[in-house]
C-alpha positions in Angstrom: 74.5 84.5 93.7 77.0 87.0 92.4 78.0 89.6 95.0 76.9 93.1 94.3 79.3 96.0 94.2 77.7 97.6 97.2 78.0 94.3 99.3 81.6 94.0 98.1 82.4 97.6 99.3 80.7 96.9 102.6 82.8 93.6 103.0 85.9 95.5 102.1 85.4 98.1 104.7 84.4 95.2 107.2 87.7 93.6 106.4 89.6 96.9 107.1 87.9 97.4 110.4 88.5 93.9 111.6 92.3 94.0 110.7 92.6 97.4 112.1 91.5 96.1 115.5 93.8 93.0 115.2 96.8 95.0 114.0 96.2 98.4 115.5 99.9 99.8 115.2 100.9 98.6 111.9 103.2 101.0 109.9 105.6 101.0 107.1 107.9 98.1 107.7 110.8 99.9 106.2 113.1 102.2 108.3 113.6 105.7 106.9 114.0 109.3 108.0 113.5 111.1 104.7 111.5 110.6 101.5 114.7 109.9 99.8 115.7 107.2 102.2 112.3 105.6 101.7 112.6 105.6 98.0 116.1 103.9 98.3 114.7 101.3 100.7 111.7 100.5 98.6 113.9 100.0 95.5 116.0 97.7 97.6 113.0 95.7 98.9 112.1 94.3 95.6 112.6 90.6 95.8 114.1 91.0 99.3 112.6 91.0 102.9 112.0 94.3 104.7 114.1 93.0 107.6 117.2 92.5 105.5 116.8 96.0 103.8 116.7 97.5 107.3 119.9 95.8 108.1 121.5 97.2 105.0 120.3 100.8 105.0 121.9 102.2 108.2 125.5 101.7 106.8 124.3 102.8 103.3 122.7 106.0 104.4 125.7 106.9 106.7 128.0 106.5 103.7 125.7 108.3 101.2 123.6 110.7 103.4 121.6 112.3 100.7 120.6 112.6 97.1 123.8 114.5 96.2 126.0 111.8 97.6 124.2 109.0 95.7 124.2 110.9 92.5 128.0 111.1 92.6 128.7 107.6 94.1 130.7 104.9 92.5 128.5 102.2 91.2 130.8 99.2 92.3 131.0 100.5 95.8 127.1 100.8 96.0 126.9 97.3 94.5 129.2 95.9 97.2 127.0 97.6 99.9 123.7 96.3 98.7 124.8 93.0 97.4 122.9 91.0 100.0 119.5 92.4 99.0 119.8 90.6 95.5 119.6 92.0 91.9 122.2 94.5 93.2 123.5 95.6 89.7 119.9 96.6 88.6 119.1 98.2 91.9 122.3 100.2 91.9 121.5 101.6 88.5 118.1 102.5 89.5 119.1 104.1 92.7 122.1 106.1 91.1 119.8 107.1 88.2 117.0 108.2 90.6 119.4 110.3 92.5 120.5 112.1 89.4 117.0 112.7 88.2 115.9 113.9 91.7 118.9 116.3 91.8 118.6 117.7 88.3 114.9 117.8 87.7 113.4 118.2 91.2 116.2 120.3 92.9 117.2 117.4 95.1 113.8 116.9 96.6 111.6 113.8 96.0 108.4 115.1 94.4 105.0 114.7 96.0 103.0 113.9 92.7 102.5 110.5 91.3 103.0 111.8 87.7 106.4 113.1 88.7 107.4 110.0 90.8 106.9 107.5 88.1 109.4 109.4 85.9 112.2 108.5 88.2 114.2 105.4 87.4 113.2 102.3 89.5 109.9 104.0 90.6 106.6 102.5 89.5 103.1 103.1 90.9 103.7 100.7 93.8 106.9 102.5 95.0 105.2 105.8 94.3 102.3 104.9 96.5 104.6 103.7 99.3 106.3 107.1 99.2 103.2 109.2 98.9 101.5 107.4 101.8 104.4 107.0 104.2 106.6 110.0 103.5 104.0 112.6 102.6 100.9 111.3 104.1 99.1 111.3 100.9 96.8 108.2 100.6 98.1 105.6 98.2 97.4 101.8 97.7 100.7 99.9 97.3 100.2 96.7 95.5 102.8 94.1 96.2 102.8 90.4 96.0 100.9 90.0 99.3 98.3 92.6 98.0 97.8 90.6 94.8 97.4 87.4 96.4 95.3 88.3 99.3 92.8 90.7 97.5 92.3 87.9 94.9 91.6 85.3 97.6 89.3 87.8 99.4 87.5 88.3 96.1 88.0 92.2 96.0 89.5 91.9 92.6 89.8 89.2 89.9 92.9 90.9 88.3 96.6 89.9 88.7 98.0 93.2 87.2 99.1 95.4 90.1 97.7 98.7 88.5 94.3 97.2 87.8 94.2 95.7 91.5 95.1 99.2 92.7 92.2 100.8 90.8 89.8 98.1 91.9 90.7 98.7 95.5 90.3 102.5 95.2 86.6 101.9 94.4 86.1 99.8 97.5 88.2 101.4 100.2 87.8 105.0 101.6 90.6 107.1 100.3 91.5 108.1 103.9 92.3 104.3 104.5 94.3 103.6 101.4 97.6 103.5 103.0 96.6 101.8 106.2 94.6 99.2 104.2 97.9 98.3 102.2 99.8 97.9 105.5 97.0 95.7 107.1 96.7 93.4 104.1 100.4 93.0 103.7 101.0 92.2 107.4 98.0 89.8 107.4 99.7 87.9 104.6 102.9 87.6 106.5 101.2 86.8 109.9 98.3 84.6 108.9 97.5 84.0 105.2 100.7 82.5 104.2 101.4 82.0 100.5 102.3 78.2 100.8 99.5 77.4 103.0 97.0 80.0 104.4 96.0 79.4 108.0 92.2 79.7 107.3 91.2 77.8 110.3 92.5 80.3 112.6 92.1 83.3 110.3 90.3 86.4 112.0 88.6 87.3 108.6 87.5 83.8 107.5 84.0 84.8 107.5 84.5 87.7 105.2 86.6 85.6 102.7 85.1 83.5 100.0 88.2 81.4 99.7 87.9 80.3 103.2 85.3 77.9 102.4 87.8 76.0 100.3 90.2 75.7 103.2 90.2 72.5 105.1 88.2 72.6 108.4 86.3 75.8 107.6 82.6 75.5 107.4 81.5 79.0 108.5 79.1 81.0 106.5 80.8 84.0 104.8 79.8 87.5 104.2 78.1 88.0 107.6 78.8 92.0 107.3 77.1 94.2 109.7 
């Protein structure tokens, strides 16, 4: 029998409560001290691990301490500084372009509105939601590859498009939990629900996941939501 929307909403909230108990102190994995630094770090994190980004950014931010410094930076020098993160030419163009836009259109301050953020080079809805949720405390659902994969496995969306997934989840998860939900799902993808072989047998939310029934060794009834 097809799951009703209300039951799906209850299940999504149960998933959040369960993961929040398992990973009580999960925060943004990127190191930053200002909204601008988070913007740069998020751009660098594309097709790159957060750990590697965190190794690159201290020296990068020491050399270019603010928006003004990035806006006047020499592109080849920035490329060399971020080369290890991959796609360094495109990332350099986006970061330096973003710096110029933030300096010229927003007086050097990263804006706090989605509609403004997405006009900045290299900033889509995912990056904008990361900035809003983690730099400004404005709830946002950040959809990366983990969020796409896990929320499809969990049956919380049938879409593959990040924007459609974001709006599906906005209907299921209370607004106050949007940022935390993103952190929890992403961390669970790294800690348990691996892309190549999800560890369904030991998964703490297997009873809330329809895909767990397809995993070898899992025979528990799903959807026991209280």
